[in-house]
MARMI-233066 format. One record per residue (C-alpha): x, y, z; chain; residue in one letter. Coordinates in steps of 0.001 Angstrom, whole numbers. Layout:
N
<xx X yy Y zz Z unit A code A>
...
//
This chain:
489
<xx -8406 yy -15241 zz 23437 unit A code M>
<xx -5241 yy -16975 zz 24694 unit A code E>
<xx -2277 yy -17146 zz 22306 unit A code R>
<xx -1842 yy -20926 zz 22640 unit A code E>
<xx -5417 yy -21610 zz 21475 unit A code F>
<xx -5432 yy -19298 zz 18454 unit A code L>
<xx -7019 yy -20831 zz 15369 unit A code D>
<xx -5472 yy -19427 zz 12190 unit A code Q>
<xx -8430 yy -20670 zz 10151 unit A code S>
<xx -10506 yy -17937 zz 11807 unit A code R>
<xx -11089 yy -14489 zz 10274 unit A code A>
<xx -13034 yy -12609 zz 12993 unit A code P>
<xx -13639 yy -9340 zz 11117 unit A code I>
<xx -14764 yy -11148 zz 7980 unit A code Y>
<xx -17037 yy -13408 zz 10038 unit A code E>
<xx -18577 yy -10427 zz 11855 unit A code A>
<xx -19216 yy -8611 zz 8578 unit A code L>
<xx -20900 yy -11677 zz 7073 unit A code E>
<xx -23148 yy -11895 zz 10120 unit A code K>
<xx -23885 yy -8161 zz 9925 unit A code F>
<xx -24873 yy -8433 zz 6257 unit A code R>
<xx -27352 yy -11189 zz 7076 unit A code D>
<xx -29020 yy -8990 zz 9748 unit A code M>
<xx -30468 yy -6571 zz 7133 unit A code R>
<xx -29838 yy -3596 zz 9431 unit A code V>
<xx -31533 yy -301 zz 8501 unit A code V>
<xx -28690 yy 2284 zz 8518 unit A code P>
<xx -29181 yy 5672 zz 10140 unit A code F>
<xx -25427 yy 6225 zz 10441 unit A code D>
<xx -22559 yy 6937 zz 8081 unit A code V>
<xx -21398 yy 6311 zz 5373 unit A code P>
<xx -24041 yy 8237 zz 3518 unit A code G>
<xx -24377 yy 5866 zz 581 unit A code H>
<xx -26389 yy 3574 zz 2947 unit A code K>
<xx -25077 yy 185 zz 1821 unit A code H>
<xx -24853 yy 1460 zz -1749 unit A code G>
<xx -28491 yy 2456 zz -2205 unit A code K>
<xx -27644 yy 6156 zz -2394 unit A code G>
<xx -24966 yy 5783 zz -5042 unit A code N>
<xx -26082 yy 3295 zz -7700 unit A code P>
<xx -23157 yy 4049 zz -10033 unit A code E>
<xx -20669 yy 3241 zz -7278 unit A code L>
<xx -22612 yy 97 zz -6404 unit A code T>
<xx -22628 yy -1026 zz -10029 unit A code A>
<xx -18901 yy -401 zz -10284 unit A code F>
<xx -17766 yy -2035 zz -7033 unit A code L>
<xx -20570 yy -4514 zz -6551 unit A code G>
<xx -23348 yy -4728 zz -3969 unit A code E>
<xx -21394 yy -7170 zz -1767 unit A code K>
<xx -18523 yy -4729 zz -1504 unit A code C>
<xx -20460 yy -1561 zz -680 unit A code V>
<xx -22736 yy -3408 zz 1751 unit A code S>
<xx -19773 yy -3938 zz 4092 unit A code I>
<xx -18400 yy -424 zz 3726 unit A code D>
<xx -19771 yy 422 zz 7145 unit A code V>
<xx -19074 yy 2512 zz 10204 unit A code N>
<xx -17726 yy 1285 zz 13532 unit A code S>
<xx -20413 yy -92 zz 15834 unit A code M>
<xx -20477 yy -2416 zz 18844 unit A code K>
<xx -20807 yy -5678 zz 16881 unit A code P>
<xx -17949 yy -4653 zz 14578 unit A code L>
<xx -15584 yy -3110 zz 17148 unit A code D>
<xx -13565 yy 114 zz 16717 unit A code N>
<xx -10062 yy 392 zz 15268 unit A code L>
<xx -9060 yy 3197 zz 17648 unit A code C>
<xx -9791 yy 1076 zz 20725 unit A code H>
<xx -10446 yy -2527 zz 19691 unit A code P>
<xx -11961 yy -4869 zz 22268 unit A code V>
<xx -13677 yy -7604 zz 20254 unit A code S>
<xx -13393 yy -8728 zz 16617 unit A code V>
<xx -10615 yy -6296 zz 15616 unit A code I>
<xx -8745 yy -7189 zz 18785 unit A code H>
<xx -9100 yy -10885 zz 17906 unit A code E>
<xx -7847 yy -10210 zz 14369 unit A code A>
<xx -4813 yy -8408 zz 15784 unit A code E>
<xx -4036 yy -11336 zz 18108 unit A code L>
<xx -4225 yy -13729 zz 15173 unit A code L>
<xx -1945 yy -11491 zz 13089 unit A code A>
<xx 588 yy -11268 zz 15919 unit A code A>
<xx 555 yy -15048 zz 16257 unit A code D>
<xx 975 yy -15591 zz 12506 unit A code A>
<xx 3899 yy -13150 zz 12297 unit A code F>
<xx 5582 yy -14146 zz 15552 unit A code G>
<xx 5113 yy -10704 zz 17120 unit A code A>
<xx 4140 yy -9668 zz 20636 unit A code A>
<xx 1388 yy -7515 zz 19158 unit A code H>
<xx 127 yy -6513 zz 15710 unit A code A>
<xx -1838 yy -3415 zz 14738 unit A code F>
<xx -4134 yy -3324 zz 11711 unit A code L>
<xx -3231 yy -192 zz 9744 unit A code M>
<xx -5491 yy 1453 zz 7164 unit A code V>
<xx -3194 yy 4341 zz 6214 unit A code G>
<xx -746 yy 2228 zz 4282 unit A code G>
<xx 2736 yy 1285 zz 5386 unit A code T>
<xx 3504 yy 5002 zz 5371 unit A code T>
<xx 1333 yy 5179 zz 8486 unit A code S>
<xx 3072 yy 2134 zz 9983 unit A code S>
<xx 6541 yy 3594 zz 9382 unit A code V>
<xx 5573 yy 6964 zz 10827 unit A code Q>
<xx 4041 yy 5316 zz 13887 unit A code S>
<xx 7291 yy 3412 zz 14486 unit A code M>
<xx 9410 yy 6554 zz 14416 unit A code V>
<xx 6951 yy 8699 zz 16364 unit A code L>
<xx 6657 yy 5998 zz 19040 unit A code S>
<xx 10317 yy 6260 zz 20009 unit A code C>
<xx 11570 yy 9666 zz 18808 unit A code C>
<xx 10881 yy 13180 zz 20004 unit A code K>
<xx 12369 yy 16535 zz 19032 unit A code R>
<xx 16151 yy 16495 zz 19145 unit A code G>
<xx 16491 yy 12720 zz 19442 unit A code D>
<xx 18961 yy 11066 zz 17084 unit A code K>
<xx 17978 yy 8096 zz 14948 unit A code I>
<xx 20523 yy 6105 zz 12907 unit A code I>
<xx 19318 yy 5163 zz 9433 unit A code M>
<xx 20378 yy 4651 zz 5826 unit A code P>
<xx 19703 yy 7606 zz 3554 unit A code R>
<xx 17972 yy 5426 zz 938 unit A code N>
<xx 14786 yy 5248 zz 3005 unit A code V>
<xx 11242 yy 5761 zz 1792 unit A code H>
<xx 10032 yy 9336 zz 2067 unit A code R>
<xx 7669 yy 8310 zz 4890 unit A code S>
<xx 10675 yy 7946 zz 7200 unit A code V>
<xx 11966 yy 11460 zz 6575 unit A code I>
<xx 8381 yy 12740 zz 6763 unit A code N>
<xx 8348 yy 11291 zz 10280 unit A code S>
<xx 11396 yy 13372 zz 11155 unit A code L>
<xx 9633 yy 16468 zz 9851 unit A code V>
<xx 6727 yy 15687 zz 12177 unit A code L>
<xx 8645 yy 14875 zz 15359 unit A code C>
<xx 11862 yy 16884 zz 14953 unit A code G>
<xx 14250 yy 13955 zz 15369 unit A code A>
<xx 17738 yy 14240 zz 13888 unit A code I>
<xx 18873 yy 11685 zz 11308 unit A code P>
<xx 22328 yy 10148 zz 11559 unit A code V>
<xx 22808 yy 8732 zz 8086 unit A code Y>
<xx 24726 yy 5548 zz 7390 unit A code V>
<xx 25431 yy 5773 zz 3680 unit A code N>
<xx 24712 yy 2389 zz 2115 unit A code P>
<xx 27255 yy 611 zz -20 unit A code D>
<xx 26648 yy 990 zz -3751 unit A code V>
<xx 26964 yy -1527 zz -6558 unit A code D>
<xx 28539 yy 706 zz -9187 unit A code V>
<xx 27794 yy -1629 zz -12075 unit A code R>
<xx 24100 yy -1955 zz -11263 unit A code L>
<xx 23754 yy 1591 zz -9976 unit A code G>
<xx 21813 yy 479 zz -6896 unit A code I>
<xx 22259 yy 1145 zz -3211 unit A code S>
<xx 22776 yy -1915 zz -1042 unit A code L>
<xx 22210 yy -2662 zz 2633 unit A code G>
<xx 23876 yy -1227 zz 5735 unit A code M>
<xx 27315 yy -2679 zz 6449 unit A code S>
<xx 27936 yy -3867 zz 10003 unit A code R>
<xx 31068 yy -1745 zz 10428 unit A code D>
<xx 29322 yy 1469 zz 9410 unit A code L>
<xx 26377 yy 761 zz 11714 unit A code V>
<xx 28782 yy 36 zz 14568 unit A code K>
<xx 30691 yy 3251 zz 13827 unit A code K>
<xx 27468 yy 5293 zz 13864 unit A code A>
<xx 26424 yy 3730 zz 17180 unit A code I>
<xx 29832 yy 4384 zz 18781 unit A code V>
<xx 29898 yy 7987 zz 17552 unit A code E>
<xx 26275 yy 8616 zz 18569 unit A code N>
<xx 25723 yy 6768 zz 21852 unit A code P>
<xx 22776 yy 9071 zz 22609 unit A code D>
<xx 20795 yy 7869 zz 19566 unit A code A>
<xx 17495 yy 6251 zz 20501 unit A code V>
<xx 17054 yy 3856 zz 17590 unit A code A>
<xx 18544 yy 2242 zz 14502 unit A code V>
<xx 16281 yy 2119 zz 11443 unit A code F>
<xx 16794 yy -527 zz 8736 unit A code V>
<xx 15312 yy -1118 zz 5255 unit A code N>
<xx 14941 yy -4878 zz 4900 unit A code N>
<xx 14615 yy -5859 zz 2140 unit A code P>
<xx 15251 yy -2949 zz -190 unit A code T>
<xx 13036 yy -2491 zz -3230 unit A code Y>
<xx 15621 yy -4462 zz -5235 unit A code Y>
<xx 15624 yy -7393 zz -2773 unit A code G>
<xx 18861 yy -6611 zz -894 unit A code I>
<xx 18948 yy -7626 zz 2786 unit A code C>
<xx 21294 yy -6395 zz 5519 unit A code S>
<xx 22660 yy -8539 zz 8353 unit A code D>
<xx 19578 yy -7814 zz 10387 unit A code L>
<xx 20370 yy -10056 zz 13352 unit A code R>
<xx 23774 yy -8415 zz 13824 unit A code A>
<xx 22303 yy -4906 zz 13546 unit A code I>
<xx 19568 yy -5721 zz 16086 unit A code V>
<xx 22194 yy -7103 zz 18465 unit A code K>
<xx 24395 yy -3992 zz 18136 unit A code M>
<xx 21417 yy -1678 zz 18686 unit A code A>
<xx 20237 yy -3546 zz 21778 unit A code H>
<xx 23717 yy -3713 zz 23291 unit A code E>
<xx 23849 yy 85 zz 22971 unit A code A>
<xx 20415 yy 509 zz 24577 unit A code G>
<xx 18748 yy 1470 zz 21303 unit A code M>
<xx 15633 yy 143 zz 19617 unit A code L>
<xx 15767 yy -1429 zz 16152 unit A code C>
<xx 12998 yy -422 zz 13738 unit A code L>
<xx 12561 yy -2199 zz 10401 unit A code V>
<xx 10821 yy -997 zz 7253 unit A code D>
<xx 9716 yy -4429 zz 6048 unit A code E>
<xx 7299 yy -3093 zz 3448 unit A code A>
<xx 8565 yy -5557 zz 854 unit A code H>
<xx 9064 yy -8539 zz 3155 unit A code G>
<xx 5639 yy -9896 zz 4125 unit A code T>
<xx 6533 yy -13243 zz 2577 unit A code H>
<xx 9621 yy -13636 zz 4813 unit A code F>
<xx 7240 yy -14769 zz 7572 unit A code Y>
<xx 5629 yy -17548 zz 5580 unit A code F>
<xx 7983 yy -18911 zz 2931 unit A code G>
<xx 10762 yy -21466 zz 3340 unit A code D>
<xx 14395 yy -20564 zz 2667 unit A code N>
<xx 13675 yy -16853 zz 3019 unit A code M>
<xx 15888 yy -14182 zz 4618 unit A code P>
<xx 15356 yy -13516 zz 8325 unit A code F>
<xx 12185 yy -11590 zz 9115 unit A code S>
<xx 12352 yy -8610 zz 11471 unit A code A>
<xx 10549 yy -10412 zz 14289 unit A code M>
<xx 12727 yy -13502 zz 13855 unit A code E>
<xx 15819 yy -11278 zz 14058 unit A code A>
<xx 14601 yy -9747 zz 17336 unit A code G>
<xx 13675 yy -6287 zz 16024 unit A code A>
<xx 11497 yy -4101 zz 18232 unit A code D>
<xx 9101 yy -2861 zz 15550 unit A code M>
<xx 8410 yy -3673 zz 11901 unit A code A>
<xx 6166 yy -2107 zz 9261 unit A code A>
<xx 4770 yy -4766 zz 6920 unit A code V>
<xx 2973 yy -4010 zz 3635 unit A code S>
<xx 444 yy -6798 zz 3496 unit A code M>
<xx -960 yy -5296 zz 303 unit A code H>
<xx 2348 yy -5696 zz -1546 unit A code K>
<xx 3241 yy -9370 zz -1411 unit A code S>
<xx 558 yy -10541 zz 1040 unit A code G>
<xx -2517 yy -10103 zz -1141 unit A code G>
<xx -4606 yy -7637 zz 889 unit A code S>
<xx -6196 yy -4486 zz -529 unit A code L>
<xx -4053 yy -1471 zz -1402 unit A code T>
<xx -3425 yy 794 zz 1613 unit A code Q>
<xx -3782 yy -1998 zz 4185 unit A code S>
<xx -752 yy -2721 zz 6344 unit A code S>
<xx 436 yy -4163 zz 9643 unit A code L>
<xx 2607 yy -2742 zz 12388 unit A code L>
<xx 4354 yy -5453 zz 14398 unit A code L>
<xx 6034 yy -4944 zz 17762 unit A code I>
<xx 8258 yy -7041 zz 20005 unit A code G>
<xx 8087 yy -7838 zz 23709 unit A code E>
<xx 10004 yy -4751 zz 24848 unit A code N>
<xx 7651 yy -2190 zz 23275 unit A code V>
<xx 4634 yy -768 zz 25107 unit A code N>
<xx 1610 yy -1639 zz 22954 unit A code A>
<xx -610 yy 909 zz 24709 unit A code G>
<xx 1807 yy 3736 zz 23926 unit A code H>
<xx 2066 yy 2657 zz 20290 unit A code V>
<xx -1733 yy 2618 zz 20013 unit A code R>
<xx -1831 yy 6202 zz 21301 unit A code Q>
<xx 758 yy 7247 zz 18706 unit A code I>
<xx -1165 yy 5525 zz 15910 unit A code I>
<xx -4335 yy 7339 zz 16968 unit A code N>
<xx -2623 yy 10722 zz 16622 unit A code L>
<xx -2713 yy 10450 zz 12843 unit A code T>
<xx -4753 yy 7432 zz 11753 unit A code Q>
<xx -8370 yy 7902 zz 10760 unit A code T>
<xx -11135 yy 7346 zz 13311 unit A code T>
<xx -13194 yy 5863 zz 10459 unit A code S>
<xx -11243 yy 2697 zz 9756 unit A code G>
<xx -12271 yy 1041 zz 6489 unit A code S>
<xx -13798 yy -2386 zz 7032 unit A code Y>
<xx -12935 yy -3236 zz 3443 unit A code L>
<xx -9258 yy -2764 zz 4283 unit A code L>
<xx -9449 yy -4419 zz 7700 unit A code M>
<xx -11330 yy -7467 zz 6425 unit A code S>
<xx -8804 yy -7802 zz 3589 unit A code S>
<xx -6006 yy -7920 zz 6182 unit A code L>
<xx -7934 yy -10503 zz 8181 unit A code D>
<xx -8643 yy -12743 zz 5189 unit A code I>
<xx -5125 yy -12373 zz 3741 unit A code S>
<xx -3481 yy -13228 zz 7065 unit A code R>
<xx -5591 yy -16379 zz 7216 unit A code R>
<xx -4634 yy -17290 zz 3658 unit A code N>
<xx -912 yy -16877 zz 4325 unit A code L>
<xx -1024 yy -18655 zz 7674 unit A code A>
<xx -2749 yy -21674 zz 6135 unit A code L>
<xx -1200 yy -21770 zz 2665 unit A code R>
<xx 1776 yy -19371 zz 2664 unit A code G>
<xx 4572 yy -21929 zz 2447 unit A code K>
<xx 3140 yy -23534 zz -671 unit A code N>
<xx 2217 yy -20163 zz -2200 unit A code I>
<xx 5653 yy -18635 zz -1859 unit A code F>
<xx 7437 yy -21826 zz -2925 unit A code R>
<xx 5685 yy -21391 zz -6274 unit A code K>
<xx 6542 yy -17665 zz -6372 unit A code V>
<xx 10235 yy -18478 zz -5884 unit A code I>
<xx 10054 yy -21124 zz -8624 unit A code E>
<xx 8598 yy -18539 zz -11025 unit A code M>
<xx 11233 yy -15961 zz -10094 unit A code A>
<xx 14065 yy -18468 zz -10544 unit A code D>
<xx 12674 yy -19507 zz -13914 unit A code Y>
<xx 12364 yy -15906 zz -15074 unit A code A>
<xx 15893 yy -15008 zz -13904 unit A code R>
<xx 17381 yy -17914 zz -15825 unit A code E>
<xx 15428 yy -17182 zz -19000 unit A code E>
<xx 16092 yy -13433 zz -18931 unit A code I>
<xx 19818 yy -13914 zz -18383 unit A code N>
<xx 19854 yy -16316 zz -21359 unit A code A>
<xx 18543 yy -13524 zz -23616 unit A code I>
<xx 21791 yy -11576 zz -23311 unit A code G>
<xx 22252 yy -7918 zz -22428 unit A code G>
<xx 19990 yy -8037 zz -19397 unit A code Y>
<xx 21127 yy -9072 zz -15933 unit A code Y>
<xx 18444 yy -10481 zz -13635 unit A code A>
<xx 20399 yy -10622 zz -10413 unit A code Y>
<xx 19933 yy -12744 zz -7331 unit A code G>
<xx 21719 yy -14430 zz -4452 unit A code S>
<xx 25034 yy -14585 zz -6335 unit A code E>
<xx 25481 yy -10952 zz -5239 unit A code L>
<xx 25648 yy -11954 zz -1558 unit A code N>
<xx 28810 yy -10704 zz 123 unit A code N>
<xx 28019 yy -11590 zz 3733 unit A code G>
<xx 27604 yy -7964 zz 4823 unit A code D>
<xx 25964 yy -5145 zz 2827 unit A code S>
<xx 24311 yy -7864 zz 730 unit A code I>
<xx 23858 yy -10350 zz 3541 unit A code F>
<xx 20974 yy -12064 zz 1768 unit A code D>
<xx 18690 yy -11645 zz -1238 unit A code F>
<xx 14916 yy -11889 zz -1464 unit A code D>
<xx 14375 yy -14787 zz -3907 unit A code P>
<xx 10963 yy -13483 zz -4994 unit A code T>
<xx 12344 yy -10211 zz -6338 unit A code K>
<xx 12817 yy -10048 zz -10109 unit A code L>
<xx 15225 yy -7122 zz -10380 unit A code S>
<xx 16708 yy -6661 zz -13851 unit A code I>
<xx 19595 yy -4445 zz -14952 unit A code H>
<xx 18908 yy -2965 zz -18400 unit A code T>
<xx 21737 yy -508 zz -18997 unit A code R>
<xx 23831 yy -2946 zz -21073 unit A code D>
<xx 21198 yy -2992 zz -23843 unit A code I>
<xx 21473 yy 802 zz -24047 unit A code G>
<xx 18150 yy 1526 zz -22367 unit A code L>
<xx 17421 yy 3084 zz -18996 unit A code A>
<xx 15152 yy 1009 zz -16801 unit A code G>
<xx 12403 yy 3595 zz -17079 unit A code I>
<xx 12545 yy 3316 zz -20887 unit A code E>
<xx 12037 yy -456 zz -20729 unit A code V>
<xx 9241 yy 143 zz -18186 unit A code Y>
<xx 7440 yy 2459 zz -20624 unit A code D>
<xx 7901 yy 140 zz -23618 unit A code I>
<xx 6557 yy -2867 zz -21694 unit A code L>
<xx 3419 yy -956 zz -20729 unit A code R>
<xx 2788 yy 979 zz -23959 unit A code D>
<xx 3614 yy -1738 zz -26495 unit A code E>
<xx 3175 yy -5043 zz -24659 unit A code Y>
<xx 440 yy -4281 zz -22098 unit A code D>
<xx 2756 yy -5390 zz -19278 unit A code I>
<xx 2781 yy -3207 zz -16168 unit A code Q>
<xx 5826 yy -3730 zz -13981 unit A code I>
<xx 6474 yy -2148 zz -10588 unit A code E>
<xx 9005 yy 495 zz -11562 unit A code F>
<xx 11942 yy 1461 zz -13711 unit A code G>
<xx 14799 yy 3696 zz -12616 unit A code D>
<xx 17959 yy 4849 zz -14349 unit A code I>
<xx 19443 yy 1406 zz -14860 unit A code G>
<xx 16988 yy -1233 zz -13599 unit A code N>
<xx 13443 yy -2497 zz -13665 unit A code I>
<xx 11558 yy -4463 zz -11018 unit A code L>
<xx 8871 yy -6990 zz -11814 unit A code A>
<xx 7087 yy -7562 zz -8509 unit A code Y>
<xx 6116 yy -11211 zz -8091 unit A code L>
<xx 3596 yy -12345 zz -5533 unit A code S>
<xx 721 yy -14640 zz -4754 unit A code I>
<xx -1337 yy -13755 zz -7839 unit A code G>
<xx 1260 yy -14356 zz -10568 unit A code D>
<xx 1172 yy -17278 zz -12999 unit A code R>
<xx 3863 yy -19029 zz -15022 unit A code M>
<xx 2267 yy -17966 zz -18312 unit A code Q>
<xx 2662 yy -14354 zz -17198 unit A code D>
<xx 6385 yy -14982 zz -16642 unit A code M>
<xx 6701 yy -16396 zz -20136 unit A code E>
<xx 4989 yy -13347 zz -21604 unit A code R>
<xx 7369 yy -11014 zz -19743 unit A code L>
<xx 10456 yy -12971 zz -20857 unit A code V>
<xx 9242 yy -12966 zz -24462 unit A code S>
<xx 8595 yy -9214 zz -24381 unit A code A>
<xx 12039 yy -8459 zz -22948 unit A code L>
<xx 13673 yy -10566 zz -25663 unit A code A>
<xx 11788 yy -8667 zz -28333 unit A code E>
<xx 12607 yy -5283 zz -26773 unit A code I>
<xx 16299 yy -6184 zz -26868 unit A code R>
<xx 16031 yy -7151 zz -30533 unit A code R>
<xx 14091 yy -4040 zz -31525 unit A code R>
<xx 15599 yy -1332 zz -29355 unit A code Y>
<xx 19107 yy -2361 zz -28270 unit A code M>
<xx 21702 yy 385 zz -28761 unit A code K>
<xx 25110 yy 1499 zz -27548 unit A code D>
<xx 24966 yy 2064 zz -23777 unit A code P>
<xx 27731 yy 4701 zz -23935 unit A code H>
<xx 26662 yy 7904 zz -22196 unit A code G>
<xx 23957 yy 6382 zz -20018 unit A code L>
<xx 24075 yy 7542 zz -16420 unit A code L>
<xx 24567 yy 4700 zz -13975 unit A code S>
<xx 24767 yy 6178 zz -10490 unit A code Q>
<xx 21642 yy 5666 zz -8412 unit A code E>
<xx 22681 yy 6858 zz -4942 unit A code Y>
<xx 24268 yy 10239 zz -4158 unit A code I>
<xx 25649 yy 10904 zz -685 unit A code D>
<xx 23678 yy 13776 zz 867 unit A code P>
<xx 25136 yy 16804 zz 2606 unit A code E>
<xx 22803 yy 17432 zz 5535 unit A code V>
<xx 22938 yy 21051 zz 6671 unit A code V>
<xx 20005 yy 21294 zz 9107 unit A code I>
<xx 17286 yy 18929 zz 10354 unit A code S>
<xx 14375 yy 18005 zz 8065 unit A code P>
<xx 11878 yy 19639 zz 10418 unit A code Q>
<xx 13717 yy 22980 zz 10612 unit A code K>
<xx 14167 yy 23072 zz 6840 unit A code A>
<xx 10572 yy 22124 zz 6077 unit A code F>
<xx 9076 yy 24817 zz 8317 unit A code Y>
<xx 11690 yy 27539 zz 7697 unit A code A>
<xx 11128 yy 30634 zz 5562 unit A code D>
<xx 11687 yy 29682 zz 1963 unit A code K>
<xx 11582 yy 30998 zz -1556 unit A code K>
<xx 11204 yy 29468 zz -4986 unit A code S>
<xx 13989 yy 29797 zz -7540 unit A code I>
<xx 14651 yy 28212 zz -10960 unit A code P>
<xx 16085 yy 24744 zz -10455 unit A code I>
<xx 19061 yy 25593 zz -12659 unit A code G>
<xx 20076 yy 28347 zz -10240 unit A code D>
<xx 19701 yy 26272 zz -7068 unit A code S>
<xx 23141 yy 24629 zz -6765 unit A code A>
<xx 24763 yy 25469 zz -3451 unit A code G>
<xx 21513 yy 26332 zz -1675 unit A code Y>
<xx 19721 yy 24283 zz 974 unit A code V>
<xx 16555 yy 22555 zz -182 unit A code C>
<xx 13361 yy 22864 zz 1872 unit A code S>
<xx 11279 yy 20199 zz 113 unit A code E>
<xx 11461 yy 16686 zz -1296 unit A code F>
<xx 12413 yy 15606 zz -4810 unit A code V>
<xx 12086 yy 11928 zz -5721 unit A code M>
<xx 11215 yy 9429 zz -8403 unit A code C>
<xx 8052 yy 7533 zz -7488 unit A code Y>
<xx 8209 yy 4620 zz -7285 unit A code P>
<xx 10401 yy 3797 zz -5410 unit A code P>
<xx 9822 yy 6966 zz -3335 unit A code G>
<xx 13387 yy 7343 zz -2061 unit A code I>
<xx 14200 yy 11075 zz -1982 unit A code P>
<xx 16931 yy 12403 zz -4253 unit A code I>
<xx 16722 yy 15553 zz -2150 unit A code L>
<xx 15169 yy 15943 zz 1291 unit A code A>
<xx 14518 yy 19089 zz 3350 unit A code P>
<xx 17715 yy 20385 zz 4922 unit A code G>
<xx 20100 yy 18946 zz 2303 unit A code E>
<xx 22399 yy 20942 zz 62 unit A code R>
<xx 21599 yy 21038 zz -3634 unit A code I>
<xx 24647 yy 20108 zz -5714 unit A code T>
<xx 25435 yy 20087 zz -9428 unit A code K>
<xx 25598 yy 16273 zz -9311 unit A code E>
<xx 22082 yy 16095 zz -7861 unit A code I>
<xx 20733 yy 18540 zz -10457 unit A code L>
<xx 22304 yy 16514 zz -13263 unit A code E>
<xx 20645 yy 13405 zz -11901 unit A code Y>
<xx 17235 yy 15113 zz -11634 unit A code I>
<xx 17448 yy 16476 zz -15179 unit A code N>
<xx 18568 yy 13101 zz -16538 unit A code Y>
<xx 15759 yy 11260 zz -14724 unit A code A>
<xx 13200 yy 13751 zz -16051 unit A code K>
<xx 14536 yy 13405 zz -19600 unit A code A>
<xx 14328 yy 9617 zz -19437 unit A code K>
<xx 10704 yy 9771 zz -18288 unit A code G>
<xx 10921 yy 9029 zz -14564 unit A code C>
<xx 7846 yy 10121 zz -12623 unit A code S>
<xx 9148 yy 12923 zz -10413 unit A code M>
<xx 7246 yy 14008 zz -7314 unit A code T>
<xx 7704 yy 16054 zz -4159 unit A code G>
<xx 8181 yy 19756 zz -4935 unit A code P>
<xx 5462 yy 22398 zz -4885 unit A code E>
<xx 6161 yy 23011 zz -8573 unit A code D>
<xx 4627 yy 20002 zz -10364 unit A code P>
<xx 6844 yy 20593 zz -13410 unit A code K>
<xx 9943 yy 20598 zz -11184 unit A code I>
<xx 11275 yy 23686 zz -12924 unit A code E>
<xx 11609 yy 25522 zz -9592 unit A code H>
<xx 12774 yy 24428 zz -6149 unit A code L>
<xx 12072 yy 25887 zz -2738 unit A code N>
<xx 15255 yy 26888 zz -930 unit A code I>
<xx 15814 yy 28322 zz 2514 unit A code L>
<xx 15680 yy 32099 zz 2712 unit A code V>
<xx 19111 yy 33474 zz 3517 unit A code G>
<xx 20893 yy 31830 zz 632 unit A code G>
<xx 23803 yy 29478 zz 1181 unit A code E>
<xx 24354 yy 27921 zz 4588 unit A code F>
<xx 27856 yy 27137 zz 5775 unit A code V>
//
């Protein structure tokens, strides 16, 4: 299947599954529900069409671990649509894509330059492979209480001070829509002989919309993890891993197969196939409408007063090099409510489920399935919440990012001897587990970092405001695991 003759109107996995369904095959293989006949309640819930294509790998349907036919064709089409040298269909979510990126280029003791405000999957990768993080602390917008992108000077400084690092890792865009100067960072990494890896979980639409920030592949990055299920319309847990010309696709496939299931879901793979086709054929028009809705909502929300729906006016040419125009990020602190409080009110009283709320902001995630009437309902609800609940913002915590003190590597801390102590007694000790609000899944504490009074205050405040806290062994987060041996110098 030569690249120059690729037909983006094709969906090879979907087409093969349709053909398979028409064959009326008698199944003596897994899954055990046998096209839904063995589990009528599941079939009634999901539908006969759905369960009939929940099938096992077989010659006509290819195999995700070693694709040679329809899955291989779907990957070629995805690579063509995204401008990559190769694309891998991923059924373990973008967590799996991110981990495969890091594990493909890092081994124990290798240094990797990255911002600290990464998704937990990145630090999990370091736990698995034993690589050493070199953190570039992102700039912070003090008013909004959000971390920004990586400044060019700080990336350059990290590269100069760590010439033995193997890669530079970039979040682009952040959850809030902030983009770094990705082309400049890629250029600096390559000039130093390092790879550039991009967590592009929230940037699927960059490849298909007009007037969007640079995509990772367009910027020349070596690898990018893309959450097709977020803004691309595929089923939850389906993702893509894109690679550039200078990365060995065979090696990456071997790394993926270390951790990814050998029973790839055809529901997830076909959703990637169909969604790629949809975006390739109609993406420009789709995302033009998404931007129009986001622009409308920003203008209307800012007219309410008290809220600040921010956008490209934040651009400073460096740590906010660009802004994702589809992101509807809204600062709520000036109406006297934490973002998580507005999040809860929208869901509990207005039946509106937004993506997340943190200490000072909320994010309404806009994508291909949103409608203008939904925007109007959100704007109306926010106006009413301001009228009903607005109070003095004095005393609200605003800081979102706290510089970490890394004592030992995440892997050493995670696997070291540890003990559980009350969280109130943990200041000064070294943490051996994660603590985070989810979403967005950026650790407040990661293994190997010192626990400080400032961090504990933040955790307690986030818990009190209703943030969903995850990570520690103790589900109530009343105890933390620390390294045995007490305080580390």
